[in-house]
C-alpha positions as CSV (number, residue, x, y, z in Angstrom):
1,M,0.0,0.0,0.0
2,H,1.0,3.6,-0.2
3,T,2.9,5.9,2.1
4,P,3.0,9.7,1.8
5,S,6.6,10.5,0.8
6,H,6.8,13.4,3.3
7,T,5.9,11.1,6.2
8,S,8.6,8.5,5.8
9,R,11.2,11.1,4.7
10,R,10.6,13.3,7.7
11,N,10.8,10.4,10.1
12,V,14.1,9.2,8.6
13,L,15.6,12.7,8.6
14,K,14.7,13.2,12.3
15,L,16.5,9.9,13.1
16,L,19.5,10.9,11.0
17,A,19.8,14.3,12.7
18,A,19.6,12.7,16.2
19,S,22.3,10.1,15.4
20,T,25.6,11.9,15.9
21,A,27.8,8.9,16.6
22,G,27.7,5.1,16.3
23,P,25.7,3.0,14.0
24,L,22.3,4.2,12.8
25,I,19.6,1.9,14.0
26,L,16.2,2.5,12.4
27,P,13.0,1.4,14.2
28,R,11.3,-1.8,12.9
29,R,8.0,0.2,12.5
30,L,9.5,2.0,9.4
31,F,10.1,-1.2,7.5
32,G,8.4,-4.1,9.3
33,A,4.8,-5.4,9.3
34,D,3.6,-2.3,11.1
35,A,5.2,0.1,8.7
36,P,2.9,2.7,7.2
37,S,3.9,1.4,3.7
38,N,2.1,-1.9,4.6
39,K,-1.1,-0.2,5.6
40,I,-4.1,0.6,3.4
41,T,-4.2,4.4,3.2
42,L,-7.7,5.9,3.6
43,G,-9.4,9.2,3.0
44,C,-12.8,10.0,4.6
45,I,-15.3,12.2,2.7
46,G,-18.0,13.4,5.0
47,V,-17.3,13.0,8.8
48,G,-20.5,14.2,10.4
49,W,-22.8,11.8,12.2
50,Q,-22.4,8.4,10.4
51,G,-19.1,9.5,8.9
52,G,-17.7,10.2,12.3
53,S,-18.8,6.7,13.4
54,N,-17.1,5.1,10.4
55,L,-14.0,7.1,11.0
56,D,-13.8,5.8,14.6
57,S,-14.2,2.2,13.3
58,F,-11.4,2.6,10.7
59,L,-9.1,4.3,13.3
60,G,-9.5,1.1,15.3
61,Q,-8.2,-1.1,12.4
62,D,-4.5,-1.9,12.3
63,A,-4.6,-2.7,8.6
64,C,-5.3,0.9,7.5
65,R,-4.2,4.4,8.2
66,V,-6.4,7.5,7.7
67,V,-4.4,10.1,5.9
68,A,-7.0,12.6,4.7
69,I,-10.4,14.1,5.7
70,C,-12.8,16.1,3.6
71,D,-15.9,18.0,4.8
72,V,-17.6,21.2,3.8
73,D,-18.3,21.9,7.5
74,E,-15.1,23.4,8.9
75,N,-16.1,22.4,12.4
76,H,-16.5,18.7,11.4
77,L,-13.3,18.9,9.4
78,K,-11.1,20.3,12.2
79,E,-12.5,18.0,14.8
80,A,-11.9,14.9,12.6
81,V,-8.4,15.9,11.6
82,N,-7.4,16.5,15.2
83,K,-8.9,13.2,16.2
84,V,-6.9,11.3,13.5
85,N,-3.6,13.1,14.3
86,G,-4.2,12.6,18.0
87,R,-4.7,8.9,17.4
88,Y,-1.5,8.5,15.4
89,K,0.4,11.1,17.4
90,D,1.6,13.0,14.4
91,P,0.3,15.8,12.1
92,D,0.2,13.8,8.9
93,C,-3.6,13.7,8.3
94,K,-4.6,16.6,6.0
95,G,-7.9,18.3,5.7
96,Y,-9.8,19.3,2.5
97,K,-13.0,21.1,1.8
98,D,-13.2,19.8,-1.8
99,Y,-13.3,16.0,-2.3
100,R,-11.6,16.3,-5.7
101,E,-8.4,17.5,-4.0
102,L,-8.5,14.4,-1.8
103,L,-9.1,12.1,-4.8
104,A,-6.2,13.6,-6.7
105,R,-3.8,12.2,-4.2
106,K,-2.0,9.2,-5.7
107,D,-1.0,7.9,-2.2
108,I,-4.6,7.1,-1.1
109,D,-5.8,3.6,-1.7
110,A,-9.5,3.8,-0.6
111,V,-12.1,6.3,0.5
112,C,-15.0,6.2,2.9
113,I,-18.0,8.3,1.7
114,C,-20.5,9.4,4.3
115,T,-22.2,12.4,2.7
116,P,-25.9,13.1,2.4
117,D,-27.7,10.9,-0.2
118,H,-27.6,13.5,-2.9
119,W,-23.8,13.6,-2.7
120,H,-23.2,9.8,-3.0
121,S,-23.0,9.3,-6.8
122,I,-20.7,12.0,-8.0
123,P,-17.7,11.5,-5.6
124,A,-18.2,7.7,-5.7
125,I,-17.9,7.6,-9.5
126,A,-15.0,10.0,-9.4
127,A,-13.3,7.7,-6.7
128,A,-13.8,4.6,-8.9
129,N,-12.4,6.4,-11.9
130,A,-9.4,7.5,-9.8
131,G,-8.7,3.9,-8.9
132,K,-9.8,4.1,-5.2
133,D,-11.6,1.3,-3.4
134,I,-14.8,2.6,-1.8
135,F,-16.8,2.2,1.4
136,C,-20.0,4.2,1.0
137,E,-23.1,4.6,3.2
138,K,-26.5,3.4,2.3
139,P,-28.8,4.0,0.5
140,L,-26.5,3.6,-2.5
141,S,-27.9,6.5,-4.5
142,H,-30.3,9.4,-4.4
143,T,-32.0,8.1,-7.6
144,L,-32.2,4.7,-9.2
145,N,-30.4,5.8,-12.4
146,E,-27.5,7.2,-10.3
147,G,-27.2,3.8,-8.8
148,I,-26.9,2.2,-12.2
149,A,-24.1,4.6,-13.1
150,M,-22.3,3.9,-9.8
151,V,-22.4,0.1,-10.5
152,E,-21.1,0.6,-14.0
153,A,-18.2,2.8,-12.8
154,V,-17.2,0.4,-10.0
155,Q,-17.3,-2.6,-12.4
156,K,-15.5,-0.8,-15.2
157,N,-12.6,0.1,-12.8
158,K,-12.6,-3.2,-11.0
159,R,-12.9,-1.5,-7.6
160,I,-13.7,-3.1,-4.2
161,W,-16.9,-1.7,-2.8
162,Q,-18.5,-2.1,0.6
163,T,-21.8,-0.5,1.5
164,G,-22.6,0.5,5.1
165,S,-25.3,-2.1,5.2
166,W,-23.5,-3.6,8.2
167,Q,-26.3,-6.0,9.2
168,R,-24.8,-8.7,7.0
169,S,-21.8,-8.7,9.3
170,Q,-24.0,-9.6,12.3
171,A,-24.6,-13.2,13.3
172,T,-28.4,-13.0,13.9
173,F,-29.0,-11.7,10.3
174,R,-26.6,-14.4,8.9
175,W,-28.4,-17.2,10.8
176,A,-31.8,-15.9,9.5
177,A,-30.7,-15.9,5.9
178,E,-29.1,-19.3,6.3
179,L,-32.4,-20.7,7.7
180,V,-34.2,-19.5,4.6
181,Q,-31.6,-20.4,2.1
182,N,-31.2,-23.9,3.5
183,G,-34.9,-24.6,3.1
184,Y,-36.2,-24.7,6.6
185,L,-39.4,-22.8,5.5
186,G,-39.7,-24.6,2.2
187,K,-40.2,-22.4,-0.9
188,V,-40.8,-18.8,0.3
189,T,-44.2,-17.4,-0.6
190,R,-44.2,-14.1,1.1
191,V,-41.7,-11.6,2.6
192,E,-42.6,-8.7,4.9
193,V,-40.1,-5.9,5.4
194,G,-41.0,-3.5,8.2
195,L,-39.3,0.0,8.2
196,P,-39.8,3.1,10.4
197,A,-42.5,5.7,9.7
198,G,-42.8,9.4,10.3
199,H,-39.8,11.7,10.9
200,S,-37.2,11.5,13.6
201,D,-35.8,14.8,14.7
202,F,-32.1,13.9,15.0
203,E,-30.9,17.5,15.6
204,G,-33.7,18.7,17.9
205,T,-34.5,21.5,15.5
206,G,-38.2,20.6,14.9
207,K,-39.5,21.3,11.4
208,D,-40.8,24.9,11.8
209,K,-37.7,27.1,12.1
210,P,-37.4,29.9,9.6
211,N,-34.7,30.1,6.9
212,G,-31.6,32.0,7.8
213,P,-27.8,32.2,7.2
214,A,-25.8,29.0,7.1
215,P,-23.6,28.5,10.2
216,A,-20.1,30.0,10.2
217,G,-17.6,27.7,8.5
218,V,-20.1,25.8,6.4
219,D,-19.8,26.0,2.6
220,Y,-23.5,25.8,1.9
221,E,-23.1,26.2,-1.9
222,F,-20.9,23.2,-2.0
223,W,-23.1,21.3,0.5
224,T,-26.1,21.8,-1.8
225,G,-24.0,20.7,-4.8
226,P,-26.1,18.9,-7.4
227,A,-29.4,19.4,-5.5
228,Q,-31.8,22.2,-6.1
229,M,-30.6,25.4,-4.4
230,M,-32.9,26.2,-1.5
231,P,-32.6,28.8,1.3
232,F,-30.6,27.5,4.2
233,N,-32.8,26.1,6.9
234,P,-31.4,24.4,10.0
235,C,-34.3,21.9,9.9
236,R,-33.1,20.3,6.7
237,F,-29.4,20.4,7.4
238,H,-27.2,18.0,9.4
239,K,-28.9,14.6,9.9
240,N,-32.4,16.0,9.2
241,W,-31.6,16.4,5.5
242,R,-33.2,13.0,5.2
243,W,-36.7,14.4,5.5
244,N,-36.6,16.5,2.4
245,Y,-36.6,14.9,-1.1
246,N,-34.1,17.4,-2.4
247,T,-31.4,15.7,-0.4
248,G,-32.8,12.6,1.1
249,G,-35.5,9.9,0.7
250,G,-37.3,9.8,4.1
251,Q,-37.6,6.7,6.3
252,L,-38.2,4.5,3.2
253,M,-34.8,5.1,1.6
254,D,-33.0,5.6,4.9
255,W,-33.8,2.0,5.9
256,I,-34.4,0.1,2.6
257,G,-30.6,-0.6,2.4
258,H,-30.8,-2.4,5.7
259,H,-33.9,-4.6,6.0
260,C,-34.7,-5.1,2.3
261,D,-31.0,-6.0,1.9
262,I,-31.5,-8.8,4.4
263,A,-34.8,-9.8,2.8
264,H,-33.0,-10.2,-0.6
265,W,-30.1,-12.1,1.1
266,G,-32.6,-14.8,2.3
267,L,-34.1,-15.1,-1.1
268,A,-30.7,-15.7,-2.9
269,N,-31.1,-19.5,-3.2
270,P,-33.4,-19.9,-6.3
271,K,-34.6,-23.3,-5.0
272,F,-36.4,-21.6,-2.1
273,G,-36.3,-18.0,-3.1
274,C,-35.9,-16.2,-6.4
275,G,-32.2,-16.0,-7.3
276,P,-28.9,-14.2,-6.5
277,D,-29.4,-11.0,-4.5
278,D,-27.2,-9.1,-6.8
279,A,-29.6,-9.6,-9.7
280,V,-33.0,-10.0,-8.0
281,G,-35.7,-7.4,-8.5
282,P,-39.5,-7.1,-8.5
283,L,-41.5,-7.9,-11.6
284,E,-44.2,-5.4,-10.8
285,L,-45.3,-3.3,-7.8
286,S,-47.8,-0.8,-6.5
287,A,-47.5,1.6,-3.6
288,T,-49.4,4.1,-1.5
289,A,-47.9,6.8,0.7
290,E,-48.9,9.8,2.9
291,F,-46.9,12.9,2.0
292,P,-46.7,16.3,3.7
293,N,-47.0,19.3,1.4
294,K,-44.2,19.5,-1.1
295,E,-43.3,23.0,0.2
296,D,-42.8,21.8,3.7
297,V,-39.3,21.7,5.1
298,W,-39.9,18.0,5.9
299,N,-41.8,16.6,2.9
300,T,-40.9,12.9,2.7
301,A,-43.5,10.2,3.2
302,T,-44.6,9.7,6.8
303,K,-46.4,6.4,6.0
304,Y,-46.0,4.1,3.0
305,R,-46.7,0.6,1.8
306,I,-45.3,-1.2,-1.3
307,E,-46.8,-4.4,-2.6
308,A,-44.4,-6.2,-5.0
309,K,-44.4,-9.4,-7.0
310,Y,-41.1,-11.1,-7.3
311,P,-40.0,-14.1,-9.5
312,N,-41.2,-17.5,-8.4
313,D,-44.5,-16.1,-7.3
314,I,-43.1,-14.5,-4.2
315,E,-45.1,-11.6,-2.7
316,V,-43.0,-8.9,-1.0
317,V,-44.5,-6.2,1.2
318,I,-42.4,-3.2,2.3
319,A,-44.1,-0.9,4.8
320,G,-43.7,1.8,7.3
321,G,-46.5,2.8,9.6
322,Y,-48.5,-0.4,9.3
323,G,-48.6,-2.2,12.6
324,E,-49.2,-5.7,11.1
325,I,-45.9,-5.4,9.3
326,Q,-43.3,-5.9,12.0
327,G,-39.9,-4.3,11.9
328,G,-37.1,-6.1,10.1
329,A,-37.3,-8.9,7.6
330,K,-39.8,-11.8,7.8
331,W,-39.9,-14.7,5.4
332,I,-43.0,-17.0,5.2
333,G,-43.2,-20.4,3.6
334,P,-45.3,-23.6,3.9
335,N,-43.3,-24.9,6.9
336,G,-43.5,-21.7,8.9
337,W,-41.7,-18.3,9.2
338,V,-38.5,-16.6,10.3
339,R,-38.2,-12.9,11.4
340,V,-35.0,-11.0,12.2
341,D,-34.6,-7.4,13.4
342,R,-31.9,-5.7,15.4
343,G,-31.6,-7.5,18.6
344,R,-34.2,-10.2,17.7
345,L,-34.2,-13.5,15.8
346,E,-37.4,-15.6,16.1
347,A,-39.1,-18.3,14.2
348,S,-42.3,-20.3,14.2
349,N,-40.1,-23.2,15.3
350,M,-37.4,-21.9,17.7
351,Q,-35.5,-25.2,17.4
352,W,-34.6,-24.1,13.9
353,I,-32.4,-21.3,15.3
354,R,-30.5,-23.7,17.6
355,D,-30.2,-26.2,14.8
356,I,-28.7,-23.6,12.3
357,Q,-26.2,-22.4,14.9
358,D,-25.1,-26.0,15.7
359,R,-24.8,-26.9,12.0
360,E,-22.9,-23.8,11.2
361,K,-20.4,-24.7,14.0
362,K,-20.1,-28.3,12.6
363,G,-19.7,-27.1,9.1
364,D,-22.4,-29.3,7.6
365,L,-24.7,-26.6,6.2
366,E,-25.4,-27.0,2.5
367,I,-25.3,-23.2,2.2
368,A,-23.0,-21.6,4.7
369,L,-22.8,-17.8,4.4
370,Y,-19.6,-15.9,5.0
371,K,-18.9,-15.1,8.6
372,S,-17.7,-11.6,8.7
373,P,-14.9,-10.5,11.0
374,G,-16.6,-7.1,11.2
375,H,-17.9,-4.8,8.5
376,H,-14.9,-2.4,8.3
377,K,-12.3,-5.2,8.7
378,E,-14.1,-7.2,6.0
379,F,-13.7,-4.2,3.7
380,L,-10.0,-4.0,4.4
381,D,-9.5,-7.7,4.0
382,S,-11.3,-7.6,0.6
383,I,-9.0,-4.8,-0.6
384,K,-6.1,-7.1,0.1
385,S,-7.6,-10.2,-1.4
386,R,-9.5,-8.4,-4.2
387,Q,-12.5,-10.6,-3.4
388,R,-16.1,-9.2,-3.3
389,T,-17.3,-7.8,0.0
390,L,-20.5,-8.8,1.8
391,T,-22.3,-5.7,0.5
392,P,-20.8,-4.9,-3.0
393,V,-22.2,-2.2,-5.2
394,E,-24.4,-4.6,-7.2
395,I,-26.2,-5.9,-4.1
396,A,-26.6,-2.4,-2.6
397,H,-28.2,-1.3,-5.9
398,R,-30.7,-4.2,-6.0
399,S,-31.5,-3.7,-2.3
400,Q,-32.5,-0.1,-2.8
401,T,-34.4,-0.7,-6.1
402,P,-37.8,-1.5,-4.6
403,G,-37.6,1.6,-2.5
404,H,-37.0,3.9,-5.5
405,L,-39.7,2.2,-7.5
406,G,-42.1,2.3,-4.6
407,Y,-41.6,6.0,-4.2
408,I,-42.3,6.5,-8.0
409,A,-45.4,4.2,-7.9
410,S,-46.8,6.2,-5.0
411,V,-46.3,9.5,-6.8
412,V,-47.8,8.4,-10.1
413,G,-50.5,6.4,-8.4
414,R,-50.4,3.2,-10.4
415,K,-48.8,-0.2,-10.7
416,L,-45.4,-0.3,-12.3
417,K,-43.9,-3.2,-14.4
418,W,-40.2,-3.5,-14.0
419,D,-37.6,-5.2,-16.3
420,A,-35.0,-6.2,-13.8
421,V,-32.5,-7.2,-16.5
422,K,-32.7,-3.9,-18.5
423,Q,-33.5,-2.0,-15.3
424,E,-36.3,-0.1,-17.0
425,I,-39.9,0.7,-16.2
426,I,-42.0,-0.9,-18.9
427,G,-44.5,1.2,-20.8
428,D,-44.8,4.2,-18.5
429,E,-43.0,7.3,-19.8
430,E,-44.1,9.5,-16.9
431,A,-42.9,7.1,-14.2
432,S,-39.6,6.5,-16.1
433,K,-38.8,10.2,-15.9
434,L,-38.7,9.9,-12.1
435,L,-35.8,7.4,-12.3
436,S,-33.5,10.3,-12.3
437,K,-33.3,14.0,-11.4
438,K,-31.7,16.9,-13.2
439,M,-28.6,18.0,-11.4
440,R,-27.8,21.6,-10.7
441,A,-25.0,22.9,-12.9
442,P,-22.1,22.5,-13.1
443,W,-22.6,19.1,-11.4
444,Q,-23.2,16.0,-13.4
445,L,-22.5,12.3,-13.4
């Protein structure tokens, strides 16, 4: 992996200057297994809420070294750079306000992108084209067509990609998917995906504050980027940008990359499901939603329900705000059901869970899913091995597809037919236009 030339050169010069007599003995850390040159060099783009959490996780990994931070909020930027330099006890980590300057560095192997949804596609594609491996938060993209472009860029450049859909790295979600894929339920007939409803006020701003100037140190022009320029409002800024369609996708898109991702994972065996989860998609779907006024600061759907038909006659329901659809992913078949959520794994026959755990330990499962060492470490391991991660770009794109299509169906108010191979809405020009958004100049894919 790479080492910034100024880092190693400065350290060596210090040692040379201090050595006035006798043989020069250089520390093993400069050349051994712990040398910076043997570590994956990482740049972090966006270090606010989730970005800060991912930064902390990567700082805890011996296999990598964070060498650059980018954020349009000067307060976030300074805090993160100081944290990194404090962790490594040197001033080598550099800060940037423009992600393009970070990506131009040849000594950076990989990037972690944790920007608002509307800022996922452009830097991700640029990173792939610059030869960087990528860890990016879910949902993959702000629009479905942006996701298609991201997949193409990552595949063309043969990049390693990990999505922040970390549930696949947790044992309970793995056991649930193994139960389904190994046929405990029989052929799946129905899947229920329960997501949150309403809005969550993450910043304590409420939704009724007036417009005003952006906080000092924030480049709001750059923060808005390809989205429509709107007056600054603290209620649709940090964290709460999720609740405006200009920058986010509401609870549906904030969670689709988690629980629908797991639902698809369970369906990946065509014998009991409908095929590989990096190619699966609905054949048709309809949706309803309750929206605030378009002009409201928080205008994303507060309640929604998507009814989809998948291959092999599998019915999939994705809903938020409907009590009968429990949170998480639930698969139903002729032999019973399995449901998994954060902190919960249950089944119509609880012995199945004990059985799958025992069989996994013994190694006698017909389909044994990869046991992750941790989501961030698994990404770094994949960079070294050049093997696909648990949540590669193709899977992240398919996981979010029902959410994007469900939103479109709820807006146009009719059933959509979907060609999962061509990734096109069939015979509906109005709906097809909503697969993408016009980006504000000069930004484009």
